[in-house]
Structure formats: structure tokens, C-alpha cells
N, C-alpha and C positions, 0 to 999 in steps of 0.2 A: 407720676411717671411709672409706666408699666415695664417690668423687666421680662424680657423674653428668655425662655430657656430653649436649648436645642433639643427638639423632640425627634429629630431625624434618626433613623436607624444607623447604628455604627457601620462604617465602611467595611465591606467584606474583605477579609485578607485572602491573599492568593493561597490556594491549597498547596500543601507540600506533597512530595511524591508519595509519602506514606498515607496521606489522607485524601488524595485525589480520588474522585469517584468516577465510576463508569457511567455511561448513559443510563443504565438501570439504577444508579444511585449506590452501588456497592463500592466501598473503598478498594482500591487496587491492592492494598496490603492484605485485605481479607481474602483476596483471590489468589494469594501466594506470590505476588510480585515483590521483589526487593525494592528498596528506596531508589536504587540506581535504575532498575528496570522501569519503575513508575515514572521517573524523570525523563527517561528516553521515550516512553510512550507519550507523555505530555508534549514533549518537543515535536515528535512526529505528528501528533494531532494538530498542533498549532500550525506547522508547516503545511499540512494538508488543507486546513481551513483557509489559509491565506492563498492557496493555489500554487504553492511552490513545488508540489509533487505531481504536476500534470505532465511532466516529460515522459516520453515513451521510452522504455528500455530498448537496447539494441536487439535483444532476443525477440521482443514483440514486433519490432520493425521487420526483422528477418522473416518471422512467421507471416506477417501481412504480405510481404513480397512473394513468399512461396505460395500463399493463397491466390494472389493475383496471377502468378504463372500458371497455376492449375486451372483457374477460371478462364484464362485466355488460351488454353490448350498448348502452352509452351513447356509444360512439365507434366509427365504422366508416370504411371507405374510400369509402363512397357517400354522396351527398347525398340528403336526404329529398325535397326539392323542387328541381327544376332550373328556375330562372327561364328564361323564353323567351330564347333566344339567349345564355345565359351560357356554354355550352360552346363555341359557335362564334363568340364575339364577336371574337376576334382572327384569324379565318380569312377 
């Protein structure tokens, strides 16, 4: 009877915040991040990879709307009617 031994590589353990590496392979702790900051960055990266951060911020939506207004001629830098004295009121 032949006895088999497990020759598979040991399972990789999840990196801790202090040993987590960047895409370039540099540990975050060597880049000056604290353990707490490293954990927050890891969490952010996981959420991004899963597609949880695809929502558009309200500021971005407002900028898109302003761009649309300009492109369709509904918003310009110029006033349609300049009331008498409005531009020189403070001068």
C-alpha cells in the first residue's frame, strides 16, 4: 500500500493591513500607512472590485447637468437682459 503525502502548497493566509501590498508589491506599512489606514484601503479596494462604488456622487451629477445646460444653450456666461445700472451698481 502506498502512502500519499500532501504536496500541495500551503493555503495563503489573508494579508493583514500591515503586510498588505500595493499593486507594485510594496507593503502599505512601508509606504507610511498605519494598520488602520491599510485596513480602510483594503476595504475600499474590495468594494471597488465588487462594483459597489459605481454610484455617481451628487456633485458629479450636478456637473453633468450643468454641462448639458451649456451644451444645449440654456446656460451661458452672459445675461440676457442687463437691468440699468446692474453692472455698474457698485462702482
